[in-house]
C-alpha positions as CSV (number, residue, x, y, z in Angstrom):
1,M,107.7,197.5,-52.2
2,S,108.4,194.5,-52.7
3,K,106.0,193.2,-50.2
4,C,103.6,195.7,-50.7
5,Y,103.3,194.5,-54.6
6,L,102.6,190.9,-53.5
7,L,99.8,191.7,-51.3
8,L,98.2,194.1,-54.0
9,W,98.5,191.3,-56.5
10,S,97.1,189.2,-54.1
11,T,94.5,190.7,-53.3
12,C,94.1,191.5,-57.0
13,L,94.2,187.5,-57.4
14,N,91.7,186.6,-55.0
15,R,89.1,189.2,-56.7
16,V,89.4,187.9,-60.1
17,V,88.9,184.5,-58.9
18,R,85.8,184.8,-56.7
19,S,84.4,186.7,-59.9
20,F,84.8,184.0,-61.9
21,V,83.9,181.3,-59.6
22,L,80.9,183.4,-59.1
23,L,80.4,183.5,-63.0
24,L,80.7,179.9,-63.1
25,V,77.8,179.1,-60.3
26,V,75.5,181.6,-62.5
27,A,76.3,179.6,-65.7
28,L,76.0,176.4,-64.2
29,G,72.2,177.7,-62.8
30,A,71.4,178.3,-66.3
31,C,72.1,175.5,-67.8
32,T,70.4,173.4,-64.9
33,G,67.2,175.4,-64.3
34,R,66.6,175.3,-68.6
35,S,63.1,173.8,-69.5
36,P,63.1,170.6,-71.7
37,Q,62.5,170.9,-74.7
38,P,58.6,170.3,-75.8
39,T,57.8,167.3,-77.3
40,Y,55.5,167.4,-80.8
41,Y,52.6,165.4,-81.9
42,T,50.8,165.6,-85.5
43,L,47.5,163.3,-86.0
44,A,48.1,159.9,-86.8
45,A,47.0,158.3,-90.2
46,N,44.2,156.4,-90.7
47,N,45.8,153.2,-92.0
48,D,42.5,151.3,-92.0
49,A,40.0,153.6,-94.3
50,V,37.6,151.6,-96.6
51,A,35.9,153.3,-99.3
52,V,32.2,153.8,-99.2
53,S,31.6,154.4,-102.7
54,Q,33.5,154.6,-105.9
55,M,31.9,158.3,-106.9
56,T,33.4,160.5,-108.9
57,G,34.0,164.1,-108.8
58,A,35.6,166.7,-106.9
59,V,35.1,168.1,-103.2
60,D,36.4,171.1,-101.0
61,V,37.1,171.1,-98.0
62,A,37.0,174.4,-96.3
63,R,39.0,175.8,-93.3
64,V,38.1,173.9,-90.2
65,R,36.8,176.1,-87.5
66,I,37.5,175.3,-83.7
67,P,37.3,176.9,-80.4
68,E,39.9,178.9,-79.1
69,Y,40.7,177.3,-75.8
70,I,42.2,174.7,-78.1
71,D,43.5,177.1,-81.0
72,R,47.2,176.8,-79.5
73,P,50.4,175.2,-79.6
74,Q,49.6,173.6,-76.5
75,M,47.6,170.6,-76.3
76,V,44.8,170.9,-74.5
77,T,42.9,169.0,-71.9
78,T,40.1,169.6,-69.4
79,S,38.8,168.4,-65.8
80,G,35.2,169.7,-65.2
81,V,35.6,173.6,-66.0
82,Q,39.4,173.4,-65.7
83,V,41.7,173.6,-68.8
84,N,44.8,172.2,-68.5
85,L,47.9,173.4,-71.2
86,A,50.6,171.0,-71.6
87,Q,53.6,173.3,-71.8
88,D,56.2,170.2,-72.8
89,N,53.3,168.9,-75.4
90,R,52.9,170.8,-78.5
91,W,50.9,170.3,-81.4
92,A,53.4,170.3,-84.9
93,E,51.3,173.0,-86.4
94,G,48.3,175.0,-85.6
95,L,45.3,172.6,-85.0
96,A,42.9,173.7,-87.9
97,P,45.0,173.4,-90.3
98,M,45.8,169.8,-89.3
99,M,42.3,168.9,-89.0
100,Q,41.4,169.9,-92.2
101,R,44.5,168.4,-94.0
102,K,43.3,165.0,-92.2
103,L,39.8,165.5,-93.2
104,I,40.9,166.1,-96.6
105,Q,42.9,162.6,-96.4
106,N,40.7,161.0,-94.7
107,I,37.6,162.1,-97.3
108,G,40.4,160.6,-100.2
109,A,40.2,157.8,-98.5
110,Y,36.6,156.9,-98.2
111,L,36.1,158.1,-101.9
112,P,39.3,157.2,-103.5
113,R,37.4,158.2,-107.1
114,T,37.3,161.7,-106.4
115,T,39.3,164.8,-106.4
116,V,39.2,166.2,-102.2
117,K,41.2,169.2,-101.9
118,D,41.9,172.4,-99.6
119,A,38.6,175.0,-100.8
120,N,41.5,178.0,-101.3
121,F,43.4,175.8,-103.5
122,A,43.8,177.6,-107.1
123,A,41.6,175.5,-109.0
124,P,37.9,175.2,-109.9
125,A,35.5,174.9,-107.0
126,G,34.3,171.2,-106.5
127,D,30.9,169.1,-107.1
128,Y,30.7,169.4,-103.2
129,A,32.2,171.7,-100.5
130,V,32.4,170.8,-96.9
131,F,32.2,173.1,-93.9
132,V,33.1,171.8,-90.6
133,E,33.2,173.5,-87.2
134,I,34.4,171.8,-83.8
135,Y,32.5,173.1,-80.8
136,E,34.1,171.0,-78.4
137,L,37.5,168.8,-78.0
138,N,37.5,167.6,-74.1
139,G,39.1,165.0,-71.8
140,Q,42.5,163.9,-70.0
141,L,44.7,161.5,-69.4
142,G,43.0,158.4,-67.9
143,D,39.8,159.1,-69.2
144,M,38.2,159.9,-72.3
145,A,37.8,162.3,-74.8
146,R,35.0,163.9,-76.7
147,M,34.6,165.2,-79.9
148,V,31.6,167.9,-80.8
149,A,31.3,169.0,-84.5
150,A,29.4,170.0,-86.6
151,Y,29.4,169.9,-90.6
152,S,27.4,170.7,-93.6
153,I,28.0,169.7,-97.1
154,T,26.3,172.3,-100.5
155,G,26.1,170.3,-103.9
156,L,25.2,171.8,-107.4
157,A,22.0,170.1,-107.3
158,S,21.5,169.3,-103.4
159,S,22.9,169.8,-100.0
160,I,23.1,168.2,-96.4
161,K,22.4,171.0,-94.0
162,P,24.1,171.6,-90.6
163,R,24.5,168.5,-88.5
164,T,25.7,168.0,-85.2
165,V,28.0,165.0,-84.4
166,Q,29.3,163.1,-81.3
167,Y,32.6,160.8,-80.9
168,S,34.4,159.5,-77.7
169,A,37.7,157.3,-77.3
170,P,39.9,156.8,-74.4
171,A,42.1,159.5,-74.3
172,G,44.9,157.1,-73.3
173,D,47.3,158.1,-70.1
174,T,50.4,159.7,-72.1
175,Y,50.0,162.4,-74.8
176,D,51.2,160.3,-77.7
177,Q,47.6,158.1,-77.4
178,Y,45.7,161.7,-76.3
179,A,46.9,162.4,-80.1
180,I,45.6,158.9,-81.6
181,S,42.2,159.3,-79.9
182,V,41.9,163.1,-81.4
183,S,42.8,161.1,-84.8
184,Q,40.1,158.2,-84.0
185,M,37.7,161.2,-84.0
186,M,38.7,162.8,-87.2
187,D,38.2,159.3,-88.8
188,K,35.1,159.1,-87.7
189,L,33.9,162.7,-88.3
190,S,35.6,162.2,-92.2
191,R,33.7,158.7,-92.4
192,D,30.4,160.3,-91.8
193,I,31.0,163.2,-94.0
194,S,31.7,160.6,-96.9
195,N,29.1,158.9,-96.5
196,D,26.9,161.8,-96.8
197,I,28.7,162.9,-99.8
198,A,28.2,159.8,-101.6
199,T,24.5,160.0,-100.8
200,L,24.0,163.5,-102.8
201,N,25.8,161.5,-105.7
């Protein structure tokens, strides 16, 4: 009776140990196979902006429209017709609202005596309204980045019809450098828009 009891106990214990080892192996495999946390990026501030005009007034910047292929959390680079999504490198928020906010900040720096705000802000309409559409934002690491955009400006007395512009900047070898290159092209776009607003004043 005692031997049977010991044999049964030994068999049960072996099964428990094997199950525990199996669960431990599965848990360790899940931990080691887990993807790394993505790195998030935002557009860099333009600390070198110099005023282009001392005009006064108010400017509304409408939401920026962007192509669907870059309207996603992942940072997008291109190689010919191939579109590459960087799963581990992402924008900290939607690229379109981030671009809109950068335009507002930049135009405010280039036109320091104007009030620049989101067109949807609950306030009286501004003297000028800016509309921007990004047609292309292409490039790959280690090469050049390129932006093609169009913008129009409407004013109370005069307007500027849609104007197409192109910019380029070194893409850099890392995604933080790529984010800086996109920022630099947005700075150029902001300056061109600010100069055109100044001519309408």
